[in-house]
Phi, psi and omega in degrees: 000131174225160179251135180231152180245128176254119171269109187244105186254117174258169183286352177243331181206161175239160179208154170242119178249133177254128182244134172261114193237137173214175184303331180235017187217143177209106180244129185245132177231133176278117179273327180194153173219135186213151180289152173234099184244117175295153185243130178270123172235189190296336182255008175136194187259125187232156174270143177273072189292327179291323176296316179298316179299314181296314179302316183293313183290327176295321178293319179294320177300315179298319180294327182290341176285336180279320179193158184298139175250123185276331186208159179224141174211155184240134165231153181204180171297166186267184167070331184273159191202169172241144175257133183235157170224123182050040174088353181254141179291128183281323182206163179289127184304139177285154169276144177297345178272002177291146187290348181297342185296332179297322177296323179300319177300317180297318182294318181288320179300330181289344184254324186213141180284156180299315178301320179292319179296319180298321179295333182275319188239342176077014183264144176293160179281114177222138185295334189263007177308145186308319182299327176291316180296318179295328178295324174294317178298323178295316180299325182275358179088004182291327182288340174291335181271332188273150171241354182210142170241134177230130170298158190301315177299325179288329174297315178297318178299320179295316178297330180277327189238340185086001182260132179257118179200160177239125180287142195293321184297321179286328178299329181289349178270357188277338188082004182250008183248136177285164181295342178275002176091013177248159175297140181273087185294325179295317178297317179302319178296319179301324185266358179075029179253124182291127177301332180296346178293336188259121179290174177299153176271144174228156181270155171299142185095358178279139171281117179283319178155175176283159175296130181301140181305320181295321178292316181300317182288319182299315182271348179078037179281126177277150178083194183223069184290148173273148174259128182249152165270131176238195170293092193284344166282125189302329178292324176299318177291321180298320182290333173303321184268003178276118184285071188284127172261174177299134180082014183262136166261159177241151167232110174271106194251110175212223174306317170254158169245124178251116185250120184190190177222158171274137175228161179287330184219158175299151176245112186233030178290170182299323178298319180295320180293319180293325180279359177061045174270156182239153175241119180230151184287146177241174177295146180063032174075012178286160174247137174254111178264113194204170180236135175275127174238149188306319176082200186290354171307322181300318182281318182295323178287328174295316179299318179296320180295319179292321180292330178294340177280359175101011182244123175287133185228129175269135180300320180299324179290320177301314182292324177296315180296323179294321179294328182273355182284106187276333184292146179292141178240149175285165177241149177246172179276106184283008172251004183290134184296343181293345181265006180300309186206057178287153177292330183220103185296313178302323178293323179294321178294314178299322181293324179299314179292316183300322181295342181250010178070026180252136180290121183284160175291151179238137179094155186296318181296316181294319180293319177298315178298320178299316179299313184292320177296321181292321176297313180299321178295318178296321178299314183296319179293322178295318180293322175298320177294321178300314179299317183293318187276317185273340184082001178276139174266123183269121182248351175199162179233130174258117177259123178235165181093185186302325181294344179292343176279348184274092186296327178296315179297320179295318179296316179295323178295317177298318182296316186279330178276333180079015177228159179298144175248130176249119187256129176116159005279158181292312183268051187297318182299315179295321180295313178300320175305308183295321182295319180292322174301311183298322178291320179297328181277355180087004178287322176244162176217171175104187185271179173302322179299323178292319178296319179292327178297321176298317179299315184292333177285325184273321183244097181287119179289153175268133184263136173238122180267154180302000000 
């Protein structure tokens, strides 16, 4: 038995989970949970990365006083990055929800068509893909100043160990990687991005290095933990902990919902490109063929808008009222780009219906029910597309992440997909993070199926039938 710390950063909150792991045992303890709120300043929306780093390391230090921690690893949302020069951060990393991403789409479109880009990297068209953001930085002259780009988990790894590298699963979200797993040097040249900006690639399960003495001393971390690379895109780590059976699709449900299946190879046919599916790397060389759906962002932003009106609202009360709402509600397209970052989410939802001549839902209970019905509808449509494009028959859905606690959403998903839904574990990203660390340290062995078998024995999923 050894103890490992997972720094699991979501786009709305961060957490540090400490896992006690052995061949037949997996015990999870929450060491800290903290908000992650982007900050708007005069040049755009930025992440408070130093606050996140400090919160995480302070939690690890406190946990290390209780018992030795053998390893640390970071996973986070994808696409965002830091630019460095001679090891120092040049500017505070932008949030992918910053409006500059629209300009990035224009710049990339002027150089390469979407079908050609899809054939090269297999990523769906999204305004905030790393390659779009970097194109804006190039136009603004930032890339002339930078000598290194690091994805956010890799930035944290660099601050902890001094080693600059990019973990492969997150690299596949950048739009700069070829389907064979190498950087697309020809594409970089076409876009005017220097290949030297990109550090070497490393695989999940790699030892990045020991915690730097200065970092260890500053935060008061006891012992000498190793820092590991895991599936540093949080969805890659979450899917490690999804107890997938044959014929199973997954929904990694958090701020975003990622609906997909594991495949041996990327699927980049014309149907996949038209349906806006993405191919992203998974642990052990797996491919995740999936669709991005807005996720619980729709509900959390609605709740924030209502609270801004001066009324305190409990999420449990909203969900109870939505479950009791008997009247039929219309559904909207939960993949529509207008919901990326509206100032007022309920107003954006009403506006979506009004633009189509549909009477929008009125009242908090009806809007909440509308959001959940729309998410379930988007999941069902994505799964139908997966069956059509991949040829796989989906016989069950595994929901992991925070959304797995939402029993109403799980019931609606089972109803609309017509197959059983298995919900849990909730902390899937952190669990997958910990399992890959433990395997790299030699505490666990075997394939992904073996790791998932341990998860299914420890965390019994809840079943929802159609």
